[in-house]
N, C-alpha and C positions, 0 to 999 in steps of 0.2 A: 571551778567554772560550772555555772548552772545551765542545764540543758532542759528546755521546756518539753512538755509532753507533745505539744503541737509540732515542734521541730523533729522529734523522733518519728511521729506519724507521717510527716511529710517525707522524710528520708526513706521510711519503709515503703511508702506508696511509689516513690521514684524508683526504688530498687525493683519493685514488682513490674513497673513499666519497662525497665531495662531487661528483665527476664523475659518479658513478652516481645522483645525485639524493638521496642521504641527507642528513639534517640533522645536522651535526657542529659543535660549538662549539669553536673553536680559540683563543678569547680567553685571554690570559695576562696577569695584572696585575703580574707581576714586571718588574724592570728588566733591560735588556740587549738587544742587537741581535737575539738569537734570538727573544725575546718580541715585539719590534716586528715581526719578519718574520711570526710566527704571527698577530698581530693584523691585519696588512695582508692576509694571505691570507684571514682570516675576513671582513674587510670586502669583499674582492673576491668571495668566494663568496656573501655576502649580497646584493650588488648583482646578481650573476648570477641568483640565485634569484628576486629581485624582477622582473627582466626576463622570466624564463621565465613567472612567474605572470601578469604583465601581458599577455604574448603569448597565453597560454592564455585569459585573460578576453576578449581581443579576438576570438579564434577562436570562443569560445562565443557572444559577442554577434553575430558575423557569421552563425553557424549559426542563431541564433534569428531574426535579421532575414530571412535567406533562407527559413526555414520559414514565417514570417508572410507574406512576399511571395507565396510559392507558394500558401498557403491563401487569401489575399485575391484573387488572380487566378483561382484555380480555380473559385470559386463563379460569377462572371458568365460565364466561358467555358463551363462545363457547362450553365448555363441557356440560353445562346445556341445551343449545339449542339443541345439538345433541341428548341428552337423552330424552328431551321433544318431539322431532320429532319422535323418535322411539316409545315412548309410544303412541303418537297420531296415528301413522300409525297402531300400533297393535290394538288400540281400534277401529279404522275405519274398519279394516279387520274383527274383531270379530263381529261388527254389521252387516256387509254385509254377512258374511259366516254363522253366527248363530252357530258357533262351537267354539272350543278352539282357543284362540288368538295365533298369531305367536310367541309372547314372553311368556314364562312360567311365572306363577305368582311370582316365586321366583326371576326371573330376573327383573320383573317389580318392585318388592319391593326393589331390589338392586339399580335400577335406581332412584327411589324416594328417597331412603336414600342418594344417592350420590348428588342429587339435593339439598336436605336439608343441607348436609354438605357444599356444595358450597355456599349456601346462608348465612350460619353462618359465613363462612370464609370471604365472601364479606362484611358482616355487620361489622365484626371485623376490616377488612382492612380499610374500609371507616372511621370508628370511629377513628382508629389510625392515619390516614392521617389528619383528622380534628384537633385532639389534637396536632399533631406535627406542623401543620400550626399555631395554636394559640401560641405555644411555640416559633416558629421561629419569629412570629410577635411581640413577647414581650408583649402580652396583658394578660398574666396570672399573677395574683397577688397571690403569695403564702402566706398563713396565717400560722404562726408558733403556735403550741400548744403542750402541753405535752400529749403524747399518749403512751399507753402500746404496746410493740412490739407484744404481743399476739393478741391485737385488730386489728392491721394492718394486721397480718397474716390471721386472720379470714375473714376480708374484702377482702383480695387478693384472698383467696381460693374460695370465693362464686361463681364467674363465671367459675371456673375450675372444679367444682365437677363432672359434667358429663364426661368430658374428663378423669379425674383421675379414675373414676369408670369404664369406658370402658376399660382402660388399666390395671385395678386392681392394681393401684399404691398406695403406702402408704406414708403419710406425717408424719414424726416424728419431733415434736417440743415441746419444753418446754421453752418458752421465757417470762420472767417477767421483762425485761429491760424497763425503761421508756425513751422515745426518744422525741426530740423536732423537729417537722416537720409539713408539711401540710398533714393532715390525708388522705384526698380523693386522692390527686395526688400521694402521696407516696404509697398508696395501689395500684394505677394503675401501678406504676413502679414495685412494688413487684409482681403483677399479671403477668407481662411480663417476669420477671426473673423466676418465678416458672413454667410458661408455657414453657419456654425454657428448663428448667430442665426436665420437663415431656417428651418433645419431644425427648430428648437424653438419657432417661432412658428406660430400657427394660420393657416389660409388666411384672407386678408383682414386679417391682423394688421399692426401697425406695428413698425418697427425704428427706434429713436432713436439718432442718432449725434451726439455733441458733441465739442468740443475746447476746450482752454484751456491755460494756463500758470501756474506758481507759482514761487517761488524755487528749487525743487529740480529741476523737470522740466516739459517740455511733455507734453501727453497727448491721446489720442483715446479716447473711450469708445463702446462699442456695447452697447445694451440691447435685448434681445428682448422679446416679449410673451407668453412662455411661462409655465410653472409655476414657474420658478426652480430653483435647485440647493440641495440640502441641504448645510449647511456641511461635514459630514464627507466629502462626495464631492468637494469642490473640489480637494483635494490629488491626486486620481487623474486629473483631467482631462487632464493633460499627459503621462501615461504612454503611451509609444508602443505602439500596437496595443491598448491597454486602456481608454483614457479616454473613448471615445465613449459618449454617453448614448443613442444610437439604434441599433437593430438593423441599420439600413442604413449606419451609420457605419463608418469604417475605423480610427479611432483614430490618424490620421496628420496631419490638418489642424492641430489645436491644437499638437501637439509641433513641427510645422514652423514655425508662427507664433512660438512661444516661442524656438526656436533662432535665427530671424532677428532677433528683438528683442535677445536676449542677445549675438548676434554684433556688435551695434552698441552694446553696453554699456547696453542698455535692459532692460525687463522687462514682464511682463503681470500685472496684478492682477485677481482675480475676486471679485465680490460676488454672493452667491447669490440675493439678492432679499429686500427687507425689512430692517429694522434688526437682526434676529437672524440673518440669512443662512440661515434654515431652509427656504426655498423656500415661498412663500405666494402664488403666482400673480401676483407683481409683476415677474417677469422677472429674468433674470440679466444682469449687466453685466460686460463685459470691458474693461479699461482698458490701453491700450498707453502705456507711459511712456518718454519720451525724456529721459534725465538730462542736465543741463547740465554 
């Protein structure tokens, strides 16, 4: 098979265009080794472009994540700095004047309490980001074991006791189902689901936790005593940084819970409340599913 000098120059020029990032179609449906070579170069170029696009998408995602992390941390840090400055100024004025500080003791106590709350939220936020990063990187090895649902619930409730006590909320559960999952990570997912239920339940409200099994999966459900969720909003709940229903929410807890469940080949189902799922003050239900 004869290959002309013109064809070689044309192929070389097209390869340079591909190297420069231009879209060039080298496919040739004719027979012969020359056409096979052109088709192979086209396939190689297409794979290279797909890898470049994937890398750019990862960079864009990382940029967005870092932007959101910066925004989420900036708000409590700024608030705590303002309150710390006010307390410092009040203390300095008290030392110089030798009398009552400009800020009353109850206001100082309030500021200190707010600073403590801000630090707790920041600690949770940083911890959640680090866990999400590990899940995104695929470096988490989930270990499956048989665990009682009641044991998972007790582990999940441990870091939430103070918050539930402050809001005088009651957890009602009687769960004896045995599930197969990673105990530590599943408890983390369940903590985020219960925390979400607490945030949307009124003070003095009840949170119902149930468990069970069917031919397809084992499950744990968490139902709050809030207003429920409109059906149209359910799909947005697990969007990172966007799905929070609360102004004080970060939009990270539910996505983290879903990532943990899907990392174990499980899932989370949401029922908005009521038969229509339209949100009618019957509470929202989150169901963690462990497929068999």
